[in-house]
mmCIF file of the N, C-alpha and C atoms, coordinates in Angstrom:
data_MODEL
# 
_entry.id   MODEL 
# 
loop_
_atom_site.group_PDB 
_atom_site.id 
_atom_site.type_symbol 
_atom_site.label_atom_id 
_atom_site.label_alt_id 
_atom_site.label_comp_id 
_atom_site.label_asym_id 
_atom_site.label_entity_id 
_atom_site.label_seq_id 
_atom_site.pdbx_PDB_ins_code 
_atom_site.Cartn_x 
_atom_site.Cartn_y 
_atom_site.Cartn_z 
_atom_site.occupancy 
_atom_site.B_iso_or_equiv 
_atom_site.pdbx_formal_charge 
_atom_site.auth_seq_id 
_atom_site.auth_comp_id 
_atom_site.auth_asym_id 
_atom_site.auth_atom_id 
_atom_site.pdbx_PDB_model_num 
ATOM 1   N N  . MET A 1 1  ? 0.766   -1.012 -0.005  1.00 0.00 ? 1  MET A N  1 
ATOM 2   C CA . MET A 1 1  ? -0.154  -0.137 0.054   1.00 0.00 ? 1  MET A CA 1 
ATOM 3   C C  . MET A 1 1  ? 1.075   1.436  0.017   1.00 0.00 ? 1  MET A C  1 
ATOM 4   N N  . THR A 1 2  ? 0.663   2.322  -0.640  1.00 0.00 ? 2  THR A N  1 
ATOM 5   C CA . THR A 1 2  ? 1.170   3.667  -0.619  1.00 0.00 ? 2  THR A CA 1 
ATOM 6   C C  . THR A 1 2  ? 0.689   4.532  0.470   1.00 0.00 ? 2  THR A C  1 
ATOM 7   N N  . LYS A 1 3  ? 2.052   5.421  0.447   1.00 0.00 ? 3  LYS A N  1 
ATOM 8   C CA . LYS A 1 3  ? 1.752   6.265  1.882   1.00 0.00 ? 3  LYS A CA 1 
ATOM 9   C C  . LYS A 1 3  ? 0.103   6.996  1.823   1.00 0.00 ? 3  LYS A C  1 
ATOM 10  N N  . PRO A 1 4  ? -0.328  7.550  2.411   1.00 0.00 ? 4  PRO A N  1 
ATOM 11  C CA . PRO A 1 4  ? -0.893  8.584  1.915   1.00 0.00 ? 4  PRO A CA 1 
ATOM 12  C C  . PRO A 1 4  ? -0.319  9.849  1.834   1.00 0.00 ? 4  PRO A C  1 
ATOM 13  N N  . ILE A 1 5  ? -1.163  10.647 0.573   1.00 0.00 ? 5  ILE A N  1 
ATOM 14  C CA . ILE A 1 5  ? -0.982  11.977 0.183   1.00 0.00 ? 5  ILE A CA 1 
ATOM 15  C C  . ILE A 1 5  ? -1.394  13.066 1.599   1.00 0.00 ? 5  ILE A C  1 
ATOM 16  N N  . PHE A 1 6  ? -2.401  12.946 1.734   1.00 0.00 ? 6  PHE A N  1 
ATOM 17  C CA . PHE A 1 6  ? -2.840  13.555 3.048   1.00 0.00 ? 6  PHE A CA 1 
ATOM 18  C C  . PHE A 1 6  ? -3.044  12.641 4.126   1.00 0.00 ? 6  PHE A C  1 
ATOM 19  N N  . THR A 1 7  ? -3.711  13.267 5.243   1.00 0.00 ? 7  THR A N  1 
ATOM 20  C CA . THR A 1 7  ? -4.637  12.307 6.352   1.00 0.00 ? 7  THR A CA 1 
ATOM 21  C C  . THR A 1 7  ? -6.113  13.115 6.679   1.00 0.00 ? 7  THR A C  1 
ATOM 22  N N  . VAL A 1 8  ? -6.675  11.734 6.245   1.00 0.00 ? 8  VAL A N  1 
ATOM 23  C CA . VAL A 1 8  ? -8.286  13.010 7.074   1.00 0.00 ? 8  VAL A CA 1 
ATOM 24  C C  . VAL A 1 8  ? -8.770  13.000 8.287   1.00 0.00 ? 8  VAL A C  1 
ATOM 25  N N  . PRO A 1 9  ? -8.948  13.939 8.607   1.00 0.00 ? 9  PRO A N  1 
ATOM 26  C CA . PRO A 1 9  ? -9.256  14.747 10.033  1.00 0.00 ? 9  PRO A CA 1 
ATOM 27  C C  . PRO A 1 9  ? -9.980  13.932 10.951  1.00 0.00 ? 9  PRO A C  1 
ATOM 28  N N  . THR A 1 10 ? -9.611  13.489 12.243  1.00 0.00 ? 10 THR A N  1 
ATOM 29  C CA . THR A 1 10 ? -10.772 13.189 13.264  1.00 0.00 ? 10 THR A CA 1 
ATOM 30  C C  . THR A 1 10 ? -11.732 13.615 13.636  1.00 0.00 ? 10 THR A C  1 
ATOM 31  N N  . TYR A 1 11 ? -11.991 14.569 12.988  1.00 0.00 ? 11 TYR A N  1 
ATOM 32  C CA . TYR A 1 11 ? -12.691 15.502 14.281  1.00 0.00 ? 11 TYR A CA 1 
ATOM 33  C C  . TYR A 1 11 ? -14.205 15.812 13.431  1.00 0.00 ? 11 TYR A C  1 
ATOM 34  N N  . TRP A 1 12 ? -14.351 15.395 12.092  1.00 0.00 ? 12 TRP A N  1 
ATOM 35  C CA . TRP A 1 12 ? -15.633 15.700 11.625  1.00 0.00 ? 12 TRP A CA 1 
ATOM 36  C C  . TRP A 1 12 ? -16.412 15.199 11.777  1.00 0.00 ? 12 TRP A C  1 
ATOM 37  N N  . THR A 1 13 ? -17.981 16.107 11.873  1.00 0.00 ? 13 THR A N  1 
ATOM 38  C CA . THR A 1 13 ? -18.824 15.148 12.025  1.00 0.00 ? 13 THR A CA 1 
ATOM 39  C C  . THR A 1 13 ? -19.379 14.176 11.208  1.00 0.00 ? 13 THR A C  1 
ATOM 40  N N  . PRO A 1 14 ? -20.238 12.703 11.654  1.00 0.00 ? 14 PRO A N  1 
ATOM 41  C CA . PRO A 1 14 ? -20.578 12.089 10.800  1.00 0.00 ? 14 PRO A CA 1 
ATOM 42  C C  . PRO A 1 14 ? -21.239 12.521 9.271   1.00 0.00 ? 14 PRO A C  1 
ATOM 43  N N  . GLU A 1 15 ? -22.291 14.033 9.233   1.00 0.00 ? 15 GLU A N  1 
ATOM 44  C CA . GLU A 1 15 ? -22.538 14.497 8.223   1.00 0.00 ? 15 GLU A CA 1 
ATOM 45  C C  . GLU A 1 15 ? -21.237 15.570 7.169   1.00 0.00 ? 15 GLU A C  1 
ATOM 46  N N  . GLN A 1 16 ? -20.336 15.795 7.896   1.00 0.00 ? 16 GLN A N  1 
ATOM 47  C CA . GLN A 1 16 ? -19.391 16.462 6.766   1.00 0.00 ? 16 GLN A CA 1 
ATOM 48  C C  . GLN A 1 16 ? -18.672 15.118 6.852   1.00 0.00 ? 16 GLN A C  1 
ATOM 49  N N  . ALA A 1 17 ? -18.230 13.848 6.996   1.00 0.00 ? 17 ALA A N  1 
ATOM 50  C CA . ALA A 1 17 ? -17.421 12.409 6.988   1.00 0.00 ? 17 ALA A CA 1 
ATOM 51  C C  . ALA A 1 17 ? -18.267 12.094 5.449   1.00 0.00 ? 17 ALA A C  1 
ATOM 52  N N  . LEU A 1 18 ? -19.693 11.849 5.585   1.00 0.00 ? 18 LEU A N  1 
ATOM 53  C CA . LEU A 1 18 ? -20.641 11.502 4.417   1.00 0.00 ? 18 LEU A CA 1 
ATOM 54  C C  . LEU A 1 18 ? -20.966 12.804 3.138   1.00 0.00 ? 18 LEU A C  1 
ATOM 55  N N  . ALA A 1 19 ? -20.697 14.265 3.671   1.00 0.00 ? 19 ALA A N  1 
ATOM 56  C CA . ALA A 1 19 ? -20.635 15.000 2.234   1.00 0.00 ? 19 ALA A CA 1 
ATOM 57  C C  . ALA A 1 19 ? -18.952 14.800 1.624   1.00 0.00 ? 19 ALA A C  1 
ATOM 58  N N  . VAL A 1 20 ? -18.558 14.746 2.219   1.00 0.00 ? 20 VAL A N  1 
ATOM 59  C CA . VAL A 1 20 ? -16.380 14.242 1.865   1.00 0.00 ? 20 VAL A CA 1 
ATOM 60  C C  . VAL A 1 20 ? -16.957 13.198 0.630   1.00 0.00 ? 20 VAL A C  1 
ATOM 61  N N  . TYR A 1 21 ? -17.798 12.034 1.253   1.00 0.00 ? 21 TYR A N  1 
ATOM 62  C CA . TYR A 1 21 ? -17.652 10.794 0.501   1.00 0.00 ? 21 TYR A CA 1 
ATOM 63  C C  . TYR A 1 21 ? -18.279 10.895 -0.596  1.00 0.00 ? 21 TYR A C  1 
ATOM 64  N N  . GLU A 1 22 ? -19.753 11.712 -0.399  1.00 0.00 ? 22 GLU A N  1 
ATOM 65  C CA . GLU A 1 22 ? -20.497 11.729 -1.541  1.00 0.00 ? 22 GLU A CA 1 
ATOM 66  C C  . GLU A 1 22 ? -19.572 12.414 -2.791  1.00 0.00 ? 22 GLU A C  1 
ATOM 67  N N  . ILE A 1 23 ? -19.056 13.458 -2.301  1.00 0.00 ? 23 ILE A N  1 
ATOM 68  C CA . ILE A 1 23 ? -18.697 14.222 -3.148  1.00 0.00 ? 23 ILE A CA 1 
ATOM 69  C C  . ILE A 1 23 ? -17.106 13.378 -3.967  1.00 0.00 ? 23 ILE A C  1 
ATOM 70  N N  . LEU A 1 24 ? -16.575 12.795 -3.505  1.00 0.00 ? 24 LEU A N  1 
ATOM 71  C CA . LEU A 1 24 ? -15.646 11.906 -4.082  1.00 0.00 ? 24 LEU A CA 1 
ATOM 72  C C  . LEU A 1 24 ? -16.241 11.075 -4.424  1.00 0.00 ? 24 LEU A C  1 
ATOM 73  N N  . ASP A 1 25 ? -17.226 10.458 -3.972  1.00 0.00 ? 25 ASP A N  1 
ATOM 74  C CA . ASP A 1 25 ? -17.840 9.399  -5.104  1.00 0.00 ? 25 ASP A CA 1 
ATOM 75  C C  . ASP A 1 25 ? -18.285 9.917  -6.308  1.00 0.00 ? 25 ASP A C  1 
ATOM 76  N N  . ASP A 1 26 ? -18.636 11.265 -6.442  1.00 0.00 ? 26 ASP A N  1 
ATOM 77  C CA . ASP A 1 26 ? -19.443 11.741 -7.581  1.00 0.00 ? 26 ASP A CA 1 
ATOM 78  C C  . ASP A 1 26 ? -18.291 11.724 -8.432  1.00 0.00 ? 26 ASP A C  1 
ATOM 79  N N  . LEU A 1 27 ? -17.247 12.440 -7.644  1.00 0.00 ? 27 LEU A N  1 
ATOM 80  C CA . LEU A 1 27 ? -16.224 12.861 -9.091  1.00 0.00 ? 27 LEU A CA 1 
ATOM 81  C C  . LEU A 1 27 ? -15.819 11.327 -9.535  1.00 0.00 ? 27 LEU A C  1 
ATOM 82  N N  . ARG A 1 28 ? -15.740 10.663 -8.685  1.00 0.00 ? 28 ARG A N  1 
ATOM 83  C CA . ARG A 1 28 ? -15.191 9.283  -8.796  1.00 0.00 ? 28 ARG A CA 1 
ATOM 84  C C  . ARG A 1 28 ? -16.175 8.510  -10.546 1.00 0.00 ? 28 ARG A C  1 
ATOM 85  N N  . GLU A 1 29 ? -17.575 8.779  -10.169 1.00 0.00 ? 29 GLU A N  1 
ATOM 86  C CA . GLU A 1 29 ? -18.585 8.352  -11.473 1.00 0.00 ? 29 GLU A CA 1 
ATOM 87  C C  . GLU A 1 29 ? -18.230 9.138  -12.843 1.00 0.00 ? 29 GLU A C  1 
ATOM 88  N N  . GLN A 1 30 ? -18.222 10.352 -12.513 1.00 0.00 ? 30 GLN A N  1 
ATOM 89  C CA . GLN A 1 30 ? -17.608 11.884 -13.482 1.00 0.00 ? 30 GLN A CA 1 
ATOM 90  C C  . GLN A 1 30 ? -15.966 11.176 -14.223 1.00 0.00 ? 30 GLN A C  1 
ATOM 91  N N  . VAL A 1 31 ? -15.041 11.140 -13.451 1.00 0.00 ? 31 VAL A N  1 
ATOM 92  C CA . VAL A 1 31 ? -14.036 10.605 -14.363 1.00 0.00 ? 31 VAL A CA 1 
ATOM 93  C C  . VAL A 1 31 ? -13.821 9.288  -15.168 1.00 0.00 ? 31 VAL A C  1 
ATOM 94  N N  . TRP A 1 32 ? -14.639 8.285  -14.434 1.00 0.00 ? 32 TRP A N  1 
ATOM 95  C CA . TRP A 1 32 ? -15.247 7.165  -15.259 1.00 0.00 ? 32 TRP A CA 1 
ATOM 96  C C  . TRP A 1 32 ? -15.804 7.522  -16.378 1.00 0.00 ? 32 TRP A C  1 
ATOM 97  N N  . ALA A 1 33 ? -16.634 8.215  -16.566 1.00 0.00 ? 33 ALA A N  1 
ATOM 98  C CA . ALA A 1 33 ? -17.796 8.933  -17.354 1.00 0.00 ? 33 ALA A CA 1 
ATOM 99  C C  . ALA A 1 33 ? -16.925 9.128  -18.360 1.00 0.00 ? 33 ALA A C  1 
ATOM 100 N N  . ILE A 1 34 ? -15.420 10.055 -18.008 1.00 0.00 ? 34 ILE A N  1 
ATOM 101 C CA . ILE A 1 34 ? -15.639 10.186 -19.495 1.00 0.00 ? 34 ILE A CA 1 
ATOM 102 C C  . ILE A 1 34 ? -13.878 9.886  -20.002 1.00 0.00 ? 34 ILE A C  1 
ATOM 103 N N  . TYR A 1 35 ? -13.196 8.955  -19.332 1.00 0.00 ? 35 TYR A N  1 
ATOM 104 C CA . TYR A 1 35 ? -11.959 8.025  -19.436 1.00 0.00 ? 35 TYR A CA 1 
ATOM 105 C C  . TYR A 1 35 ? -12.172 6.749  -18.728 1.00 0.00 ? 35 TYR A C  1 
ATOM 106 N N  . ASN A 1 36 ? -13.478 6.493  -19.125 1.00 0.00 ? 36 ASN A N  1 
ATOM 107 C CA . ASN A 1 36 ? -13.219 4.529  -18.873 1.00 0.00 ? 36 ASN A CA 1 
ATOM 108 C C  . ASN A 1 36 ? -12.676 3.603  -19.558 1.00 0.00 ? 36 ASN A C  1 
ATOM 109 N N  . VAL A 1 37 ? -12.324 3.860  -21.182 1.00 0.00 ? 37 VAL A N  1 
ATOM 110 C CA . VAL A 1 37 ? -11.760 3.033  -21.875 1.00 0.00 ? 37 VAL A CA 1 
ATOM 111 C C  . VAL A 1 37 ? -10.580 3.588  -21.564 1.00 0.00 ? 37 VAL A C  1 
ATOM 112 N N  . ARG A 1 38 ? -10.146 4.358  -21.306 1.00 0.00 ? 38 ARG A N  1 
ATOM 113 C CA . ARG A 1 38 ? -8.054  4.610  -21.029 1.00 0.00 ? 38 ARG A CA 1 
ATOM 114 C C  . ARG A 1 38 ? -8.152  4.301  -19.813 1.00 0.00 ? 38 ARG A C  1 
ATOM 115 N N  . LEU A 1 39 ? -9.250  4.183  -19.262 1.00 0.00 ? 39 LEU A N  1 
ATOM 116 C CA . LEU A 1 39 ? -8.716  3.742  -17.178 1.00 0.00 ? 39 LEU A CA 1 
ATOM 117 C C  . LEU A 1 39 ? -8.450  2.548  -17.442 1.00 0.00 ? 39 LEU A C  1 
ATOM 118 N N  . GLN A 1 40 ? -9.473  1.974  -18.307 1.00 0.00 ? 40 GLN A N  1 
ATOM 119 C CA . GLN A 1 40 ? -9.501  0.088  -18.279 1.00 0.00 ? 40 GLN A CA 1 
ATOM 120 C C  . GLN A 1 40 ? -8.121  -0.501 -18.555 1.00 0.00 ? 40 GLN A C  1 
ATOM 121 N N  . ASP A 1 41 ? -7.617  0.994  -20.084 1.00 0.00 ? 41 ASP A N  1 
ATOM 122 C CA . ASP A 1 41 ? -6.303  0.149  -20.289 1.00 0.00 ? 41 ASP A CA 1 
ATOM 123 C C  . ASP A 1 41 ? -4.982  0.661  -19.649 1.00 0.00 ? 41 ASP A C  1 
ATOM 124 N N  . GLU A 1 42 ? -4.920  1.417  -19.022 1.00 0.00 ? 42 GLU A N  1 
ATOM 125 C CA . GLU A 1 42 ? -4.214  1.804  -17.919 1.00 0.00 ? 42 GLU A CA 1 
ATOM 126 C C  . GLU A 1 42 ? -4.308  1.057  -17.167 1.00 0.00 ? 42 GLU A C  1 
ATOM 127 N N  . ILE A 1 43 ? -5.038  0.635  -16.243 1.00 0.00 ? 43 ILE A N  1 
ATOM 128 C CA . ILE A 1 43 ? -5.234  -0.283 -15.056 1.00 0.00 ? 43 ILE A CA 1 
ATOM 129 C C  . ILE A 1 43 ? -4.990  -2.121 -15.613 1.00 0.00 ? 43 ILE A C  1 
ATOM 130 N N  . ARG A 1 44 ? -5.294  -1.995 -16.937 1.00 0.00 ? 44 ARG A N  1 
ATOM 131 C CA . ARG A 1 44 ? -4.409  -3.488 -17.600 1.00 0.00 ? 44 ARG A CA 1 
ATOM 132 C C  . ARG A 1 44 ? -2.943  -3.342 -17.705 1.00 0.00 ? 44 ARG A C  1 
ATOM 133 N N  . ARG A 1 45 ? -2.849  -2.210 -18.649 1.00 0.00 ? 45 ARG A N  1 
ATOM 134 C CA . ARG A 1 45 ? -1.529  -1.930 -18.376 1.00 0.00 ? 45 ARG A CA 1 
ATOM 135 C C  . ARG A 1 45 ? -0.311  -2.024 -17.136 1.00 0.00 ? 45 ARG A C  1 
ATOM 136 N N  . GLN A 1 46 ? -1.104  -1.777 -16.393 1.00 0.00 ? 46 GLN A N  1 
ATOM 137 C CA . GLN A 1 46 ? -0.209  -1.379 -14.556 1.00 0.00 ? 46 GLN A CA 1 
ATOM 138 C C  . GLN A 1 46 ? -0.464  -2.556 -14.101 1.00 0.00 ? 46 GLN A C  1 
ATOM 139 N N  . ARG A 1 47 ? -0.964  -3.627 -14.245 1.00 0.00 ? 47 ARG A N  1 
ATOM 140 C CA . ARG A 1 47 ? -1.274  -5.167 -14.083 1.00 0.00 ? 47 ARG A CA 1 
ATOM 141 C C  . ARG A 1 47 ? -0.442  -6.163 -14.364 1.00 0.00 ? 47 ARG A C  1 
ATOM 142 N N  . GLN A 1 48 ? -0.078  -5.886 -15.969 1.00 0.00 ? 48 GLN A N  1 
ATOM 143 C CA . GLN A 1 48 ? 0.400   -6.794 -16.191 1.00 0.00 ? 48 GLN A CA 1 
ATOM 144 C C  . GLN A 1 48 ? 2.433   -7.038 -16.250 1.00 0.00 ? 48 GLN A C  1 
ATOM 145 N N  . PRO A 1 49 ? 2.381   -8.118 -15.763 1.00 0.00 ? 49 PRO A N  1 
ATOM 146 C CA . PRO A 1 49 ? 4.023   -8.680 -15.055 1.00 0.00 ? 49 PRO A CA 1 
ATOM 147 C C  . PRO A 1 49 ? 4.721   -7.629 -15.941 1.00 0.00 ? 49 PRO A C  1 
ATOM 148 N N  . SER A 1 50 ? 5.684   -7.248 -14.903 1.00 0.00 ? 50 SER A N  1 
ATOM 149 C CA . SER A 1 50 ? 7.110   -6.242 -16.112 1.00 0.00 ? 50 SER A CA 1 
ATOM 150 C C  . SER A 1 50 ? 7.555   -6.864 -17.207 1.00 0.00 ? 50 SER A C  1 
ATOM 151 N N  . LYS A 1 51 ? 8.002   -7.871 -17.132 1.00 0.00 ? 51 LYS A N  1 
ATOM 152 C CA . LYS A 1 51 ? 8.614   -8.637 -18.357 1.00 0.00 ? 51 LYS A CA 1 
ATOM 153 C C  . LYS A 1 51 ? 7.473   -8.806 -19.315 1.00 0.00 ? 51 LYS A C  1 
ATOM 154 N N  . LEU A 1 52 ? 6.312   -8.652 -19.380 1.00 0.00 ? 52 LEU A N  1 
ATOM 155 C CA . LEU A 1 52 ? 5.296   -8.153 -20.523 1.00 0.00 ? 52 LEU A CA 1 
ATOM 156 C C  . LEU A 1 52 ? 5.240   -6.679 -21.142 1.00 0.00 ? 52 LEU A C  1 
ATOM 157 N N  . ARG A 1 53 ? 5.848   -5.708 -20.408 1.00 0.00 ? 53 ARG A N  1 
ATOM 158 C CA . ARG A 1 53 ? 5.412   -4.854 -20.652 1.00 0.00 ? 53 ARG A CA 1 
ATOM 159 C C  . ARG A 1 53 ? 6.347   -4.097 -21.767 1.00 0.00 ? 53 ARG A C  1 
ATOM 160 N N  . PRO A 1 54 ? 5.703   -3.517 -22.358 1.00 0.00 ? 54 PRO A N  1 
ATOM 161 C CA . PRO A 1 54 ? 6.339   -2.846 -23.612 1.00 0.00 ? 54 PRO A CA 1 
ATOM 162 C C  . PRO A 1 54 ? 7.526   -1.717 -23.072 1.00 0.00 ? 54 PRO A C  1 
ATOM 163 N N  . LYS A 1 55 ? 8.999   -2.299 -23.228 1.00 0.00 ? 55 LYS A N  1 
ATOM 164 C CA . LYS A 1 55 ? 10.166  -1.427 -22.812 1.00 0.00 ? 55 LYS A CA 1 
ATOM 165 C C  . LYS A 1 55 ? 10.378  0.205  -23.555 1.00 0.00 ? 55 LYS A C  1 
ATOM 166 N N  . LYS A 1 56 ? 10.438  1.264  -22.657 1.00 0.00 ? 56 LYS A N  1 
ATOM 167 C CA . LYS A 1 56 ? 10.526  2.710  -23.515 1.00 0.00 ? 56 LYS A CA 1 
ATOM 168 C C  . LYS A 1 56 ? 12.031  2.382  -23.905 1.00 0.00 ? 56 LYS A C  1 
ATOM 169 N N  . ILE A 1 57 ? 12.094  3.174  -25.257 1.00 0.00 ? 57 ILE A N  1 
ATOM 170 C CA . ILE A 1 57 ? 13.561  2.716  -25.521 1.00 0.00 ? 57 ILE A CA 1 
ATOM 171 C C  . ILE A 1 57 ? 14.064  4.399  -26.047 1.00 0.00 ? 57 ILE A C  1 
ATOM 172 N N  . LYS A 1 58 ? 15.291  4.688  -25.292 1.00 0.00 ? 58 LYS A N  1 
ATOM 173 C CA . LYS A 1 58 ? 15.963  5.623  -25.061 1.00 0.00 ? 58 LYS A CA 1 
ATOM 174 C C  . LYS A 1 58 ? 16.701  5.827  -26.251 1.00 0.00 ? 58 LYS A C  1 
ATOM 175 N N  . SER A 1 59 ? 15.864  7.016  -26.874 1.00 0.00 ? 59 SER A N  1 
ATOM 176 C CA . SER A 1 59 ? 16.796  7.383  -28.504 1.00 0.00 ? 59 SER A CA 1 
ATOM 177 C C  . SER A 1 59 ? 18.290  8.170  -28.102 1.00 0.00 ? 59 SER A C  1 
ATOM 178 N N  . THR A 1 60 ? 19.140  7.472  -29.064 1.00 0.00 ? 60 THR A N  1 
ATOM 179 C CA . THR A 1 60 ? 20.713  7.991  -28.659 1.00 0.00 ? 60 THR A CA 1 
ATOM 180 C C  . THR A 1 60 ? 20.782  9.341  -29.662 1.00 0.00 ? 60 THR A C  1 
ATOM 181 N N  . ASN A 1 61 ? 20.153  9.154  -30.731 1.00 0.00 ? 61 ASN A N  1 
ATOM 182 C CA . ASN A 1 61 ? 20.173  10.121 -31.994 1.00 0.00 ? 61 ASN A CA 1 
ATOM 183 C C  . ASN A 1 61 ? 19.547  11.416 -31.012 1.00 0.00 ? 61 ASN A C  1 
ATOM 184 N N  . PRO A 1 62 ? 20.014  12.853 -31.190 1.00 0.00 ? 62 PRO A N  1 
ATOM 185 C CA . PRO A 1 62 ? 19.463  13.796 -31.101 1.00 0.00 ? 62 PRO A CA 1 
ATOM 186 C C  . PRO A 1 62 ? 18.605  14.549 -32.612 1.00 0.00 ? 62 PRO A C  1 
ATOM 187 N N  . PRO A 1 63 ? 17.389  15.003 -31.971 1.00 0.00 ? 63 PRO A N  1 
ATOM 188 C CA . PRO A 1 63 ? 16.661  15.027 -32.519 1.00 0.00 ? 63 PRO A CA 1 
ATOM 189 C C  . PRO A 1 63 ? 17.032  16.103 -33.888 1.00 0.00 ? 63 PRO A C  1 
ATOM 190 N N  . GLY A 1 64 ? 16.292  16.277 -35.034 1.00 0.00 ? 64 GLY A N  1 
ATOM 191 C CA . GLY A 1 64 ? 16.674  17.221 -36.140 1.00 0.00 ? 64 GLY A CA 1 
ATOM 192 C C  . GLY A 1 64 ? 17.282  16.333 -37.310 1.00 0.00 ? 64 GLY A C  1 
# 
């Protein structure tokens, strides 16, 4: 598991916590509606074993 970017306050009221949860849920749904196929492709790519991932080739020739 990765280290959290931020911590959730422990002093929120249940109503405040629910409001944040609902906003995040709505944001997740909207992002999925826009990017669903690309997200699926990226999730699939990240879950591939590293041996199967295409290697990035660094060019030794300068552009131009």
